C-alpha positions in Angstrom: -26.8 4.8 18.7 -25.0 1.5 17.7 -22.5 0.2 20.4 -20.1 -2.4 19.3 -18.0 -4.2 22.5 -14.5 -4.9 21.8 -12.0 -6.4 24.2 -11.7 -3.8 27.0 -13.6 -0.9 25.8 -16.8 -0.1 23.6 -17.0 1.8 20.2 -20.2 3.9 20.1 -21.5 4.9 16.5 -23.9 7.7 16.4 -24.1 11.4 18.0 -21.0 12.1 20.1 -23.1 14.0 22.7 -25.1 10.9 23.4 -22.2 8.7 24.2 -19.8 11.2 25.8 -22.1 12.6 28.5 -22.9 9.2 30.2 -19.2 8.6 30.1 -18.0 11.9 31.4 -20.3 11.1 34.8 -18.7 7.4 34.9 -15.2 8.4 34.6 -13.5 9.4 37.4 -10.9 11.5 36.6 -8.4 14.2 38.4 -7.8 16.4 35.7 -9.0 16.5 32.1 -7.5 17.5 28.7 -8.6 17.4 25.1 -6.2 17.3 22.4 -6.9 19.2 19.1 -5.3 20.6 16.1 -6.4 24.1 14.6 -9.0 22.4 12.5 -10.9 20.2 15.1 -10.6 23.3 17.5 -12.5 25.3 15.3 -14.8 22.7 13.6 -15.4 20.0 16.2 -14.6 21.1 19.7 -18.1 23.3 20.0 -19.8 20.2 19.7 -18.6 18.9 23.0 -17.3 21.9 24.6 -20.4 22.0 27.1 -19.3 18.4 28.3 -15.6 19.2 28.8 -15.6 22.8 30.4 -13.0 22.1 32.8 -10.6 20.7 30.3 -7.2 22.0 29.4 -7.0 22.2 25.6 -3.6 21.2 24.1 -3.0 22.3 20.5 -1.0 20.8 18.0 -0.4 21.5 14.1 -2.5 19.7 11.6 -0.8 17.0 9.2 1.1 14.0 9.2 4.2 16.1 9.3 3.2 16.7 12.9 3.2 13.1 14.0 6.8 13.3 15.6 8.7 13.2 19.0 9.1 17.2 18.9 5.2 17.3 19.1 5.0 14.6 21.6 7.4 16.5 23.8 5.0 19.6 23.5 1.8 17.4 24.6 3.9 15.9 27.4 5.0 19.2 28.6 1.5 20.3 28.4 0.3 17.4 30.7 3.1 18.2 33.0 2.0 22.0 33.2 -1.6 21.0 33.7 -0.4 18.8 36.7 -1.7 15.3 35.2 -1.3 12.4 37.1 -2.1 8.6 36.5 -6.0 9.5 37.0 -5.8 12.1 34.4 -8.0 11.8 31.4 -7.1 12.9 27.6 -9.6 13.2 25.2 -8.2 13.1 21.6 -10.4 14.7 19.3 -9.3 14.4 15.5 -8.0 12.4 12.8 -5.5 9.6 12.8 -2.6 11.8 13.6 -4.3 13.0 16.9 -5.6 9.8 17.6 -2.1 7.9 17.0 0.0 10.7 18.7 -2.7 11.6 21.4 -3.2 7.9 22.4 0.8 7.3 22.3 1.5 10.2 24.5 -1.3 8.7 27.1 0.2 5.4 26.9 3.8 6.8 27.7 3.0 9.4 30.0 3.6 8.3 33.8 3.5 4.6 32.2 -0.3 5.4 31.0 -2.8 7.4 31.4 -6.5 6.8 30.2 -7.9 8.4 27.1 -10.9 8.3 24.6 -10.8 8.5 21.0 -13.3 10.8 19.2 -12.2 10.2 15.5 -13.5 13.2 13.3 -12.0 12.2 9.7 -14.1 9.0 7.8 -10.3 7.7 7.8 -9.7 7.3 11.8 -13.6 6.4 12.3 -13.2 3.2 10.3 -9.6 2.4 10.8 -7.1 4.3 13.1 -9.1 4.6 16.2 -9.9 0.9 16.5 -7.6 -1.8 17.8 -5.4 0.1 20.2 -2.5 0.5 17.6 -0.7 3.8 18.7 2.6 5.4 17.3 4.5 8.1 15.8 6.7 8.6 12.6 10.6 8.5 13.2 13.0 9.4 10.1 10.4 9.3 7.6 9.1 5.7 8.5 5.3 6.0 9.4 4.4 4.5 12.9 8.1 3.3 13.6 7.7 4.1 17.3 4.8 3.0 19.2 2.9 0.7 21.3 -0.6 -1.1 22.0 -2.7 0.2 24.3 -6.7 0.4 24.5 -8.8 3.6 25.1 -11.6 3.9 27.5 -14.0 4.1 24.5 -14.0 5.1 20.7 -16.8 7.6 20.0 -17.9 7.6 16.1 -20.0 10.3 15.0 -20.4 10.7 11.1 -21.6 14.1 11.5 -18.2 15.2 12.0 -17.2 14.2 8.7 -19.7 16.5 7.1 -17.2 19.4 7.2 -14.6 17.4 5.5 -13.5 18.2 1.6 -14.0 15.5 -0.8 -10.5 14.6 -0.8 -10.7 13.7 2.9 -14.0 11.7 2.3 -12.2 9.6 -0.5 -8.9 9.0 1.6 -11.0 7.3 4.3 -13.3 5.5 1.7 -10.2 3.5 0.7 -9.9 1.6 4.0 -13.8 0.9 4.0 -13.3 -0.4 0.5 -10.4 -2.3 1.7 -12.1 -4.0 4.6 -15.0 -5.3 2.2 -12.3 -6.6 -0.1 -10.9 -8.6 2.8 -14.0 -9.8 4.7 -17.2 -8.4 3.2 -17.5 -9.0 -0.1 -20.8 -7.5 -0.4 -19.9 -4.2 0.9 -17.2 -4.3 -1.7 -19.5 -4.8 -4.6 -21.8 -1.9 -3.1 -19.0 0.7 -3.1 -18.2 -0.2 -6.7 -21.5 0.9 -7.6 -21.1 4.0 -5.5 -22.7 7.0 -6.9 -21.3 9.6 -4.8 -19.0 10.3 -1.9 -21.4 11.5 0.6 -23.0 8.0 0.3 -20.1 6.9 2.1 -21.1 8.9 5.6 -24.2 6.2 5.6 -23.9 4.5 8.9 -24.2 1.4 7.3 -20.9 1.6 5.5 -19.2 2.9 8.3 -20.5 0.4 10.8 -19.8 -2.6 8.6 -16.1 -1.4 8.3 -15.6 -1.2 11.8 -17.1 -4.4 12.3 -14.8 -6.2 10.1 -11.7 -4.4 12.0 -13.2 -5.5 15.3 -13.6 -9.2 14.3 -10.0 -9.4 13.3 -8.5 -7.1 16.3 -10.6 -9.4 18.6 -8.8 -12.6 17.2 -5.5 -10.9 17.0 -5.1 -8.0 19.2 -1.3 -7.9 19.0 -0.9 -8.3 15.0 0.7 -11.8 15.4 -0.9 -13.4 12.7 -4.5 -12.6 11.2 -4.6 -8.9 11.8 -1.7 -8.6 9.1 -4.5 -8.8 6.6 -5.4 -5.2 7.4 -2.2 -4.1 5.8 -3.4 -5.1 2.6 -2.3 -1.9 0.3 0.1 -0.5 3.1 3.3 -2.1 2.5 3.6 -0.4 -1.0 1.4 2.2 0.2 3.2 3.3 3.2 6.5 3.5 1.2 4.8 5.9 -1.4 3.3 8.0 1.4 6.7 8.3 3.3 8.3 9.5 0.0 6.0 12.1 -0.8 5.6 13.4 2.6 9.0 15.0 2.0 8.3 16.7 -1.3 5.9 19.7 -2.4 3.3 17.4 -2.9 2.4 15.2 -0.1 -0.2 12.7 -0.4 -3.3 11.9 2.0 -2.6 8.5 3.6 -5.8 7.1 1.5 -4.3 8.3 -1.8 -1.2 6.5 -1.2 -3.2 3.3 -0.1 -4.9 3.5 -3.2 -1.7 3.1 -5.3 -0.6 0.7 -3.0 -3.7 -1.5 -3.5 -3.3 -1.3 -7.2 0.4 -2.5 -7.1 0.0 -4.9 -4.6 -3.3 -6.6 -6.3 -0.9 -6.7 -9.1 1.5 -8.7 -7.4 -1.3 -10.8 -6.1 -2.3 -11.3 -9.6 1.1 -12.9 -10.4 1.9 -14.8 -7.2 -1.4 -16.0 -6.1 -3.4 -15.8 -9.3 -6.0 -12.8 -8.0 -8.5 -12.2 -10.8 -7.3 -10.0 -13.6 -10.9 -8.9 -14.1 -11.2 -7.9 -10.4 -8.1 -5.7 -10.9 -9.4 -4.2 -13.7 -12.5 -3.3 -11.7 -10.5 -1.9 -8.7 -8.5 -0.2 -11.0 -11.5 1.8 -12.4 -13.0 2.5 -9.0 -9.5 4.0 -7.9 -9.3 6.4 -10.8 -13.0 7.4 -10.7 -12.2 8.9 -7.1 -8.2 9.4 -6.5 -6.2 11.7 -8.3 -3.7 10.1 -10.8 -0.2 10.3 -9.0 2.7 9.1 -11.2 6.0 7.5 -9.3 9.0 8.8 -10.6 11.8 6.7 -11.6 14.2 8.1 -9.0 11.7 7.6 -6.1 11.9 3.8 -6.6 15.0 3.2 -4.7 13.7 5.5 -1.9 10.3 3.8 -1.7 12.1 0.3 -1.5 14.5 1.5 1.4 11.2 2.7 3.4 9.5 -0.5 2.5 12.4 -2.4 3.9 12.0 -0.9 7.4 8.5 -2.2 7.3 7.5 -3.8 10.6 6.2 -7.0 9.1 9.4 -7.7 7.6 11.7 -10.6 9.0 15.3 -11.4 7.8 15.3 -8.6 5.4 12.8 -10.2 3.5 9.5 -8.1 2.4 6.5 -9.5 3.8 3.2 -8.7 2.0 -0.7 -9.4 2.9 -2.1 -10.2 -0.3 -5.7 -11.5 -1.7 -6.1 -14.4 -3.8 -9.4 -13.4 -4.7 -12.0 -11.1 -2.8 -12.7 -12.2 0.7 -9.5 -14.7 0.8 -6.3 -13.0 2.5 -3.0 -14.3 2.7 -0.3 -12.9 5.0 3.4 -13.2 5.2 3.6 -13.5 1.4 7.7 -13.0 0.7 7.9 -10.7 -2.4 11.3 -10.1 -4.2 12.1 -6.5 -4.8 12.1 -7.1 -8.6 8.4 -7.8 -8.5 7.5 -4.7 -6.4 9.5 -2.6 -9.1 7.5 -4.7 -11.5 4.3 -3.5 -9.7 5.2 0.2 -9.7 6.0 0.1 -13.5 2.1 -1.6 -14.0 0.7 1.2 -11.8 2.3 4.0 -13.8 1.5 2.1 -17.2 -2.5 2.7 -16.3 -2.1 6.2 -15.5 -3.4 8.8 -18.4 -0.7 11.2 -17.0 3.0 11.3 -17.9 5.3 9.5 -15.5 
């Protein structure tokens, strides 16, 4: 069991039962709730069921489409029906949607009740569950409504990810790749040479990615400065993800971030001199592990409108987090819409599928 202390809580990396059992003895709660979706109820809840036998199970649909105020109302109603008070405890058992929305509901119910994050997807283990950022989507804007609130603990068990399809593993891998690009160049180079997706479940990769985020979050818990570097690939990526969310072919978060990463590193090559040879290596990596998704011309305006709502923006200017080279990030780079359009064109031009 690897234990990483961070701010007011700890991150446990290893078998979930070894971490959860002592926590359940230490935490004095009045009532217990477990938030799941249909997948985590089937595949993940049985692994902790003996430790949470007295829990009320709250169920929500799986997928980003469920991360909205209507499902929050359902969760709050279940808490009321279960006589939850400020000493109740919620265990969020699932991926990023469960962690974001469960934490948001816990943080707002009766001005806040304790919660534990048990992320069950690779993406949520290395990114969403660490750092206390919680929120829901509103009007197709990702995480538009939210707050900062720390959990009691984060329990990361890579064994949960063994049930995930390759598409989900790849979605999580891009965040590990991003953390390497930002702050662990040796990890970045190791991932470039990755032979199979299942290798990414090695605790070394997961632990190193979490360590990068922990170091950044500890220095900037409320995203006032340094923490903005973690948005690399996400400004354009969130715009792409939000656009496709309302189509017949929604993208996984990591798939959209992979697109955003190519576009934003192209912008970085133009604005900061990010090496073209590195961009080419990263393009090969993305093409190997991610589907080729063309951005249609009619989507460009909508994507820019969505990006205009990004939380990092100031004075109606688009703010990006970019790289000058691997391991050397820059924040608050003001980029004009014309260069974003150029980046989308560049991305489309690298595809082998028609636009």
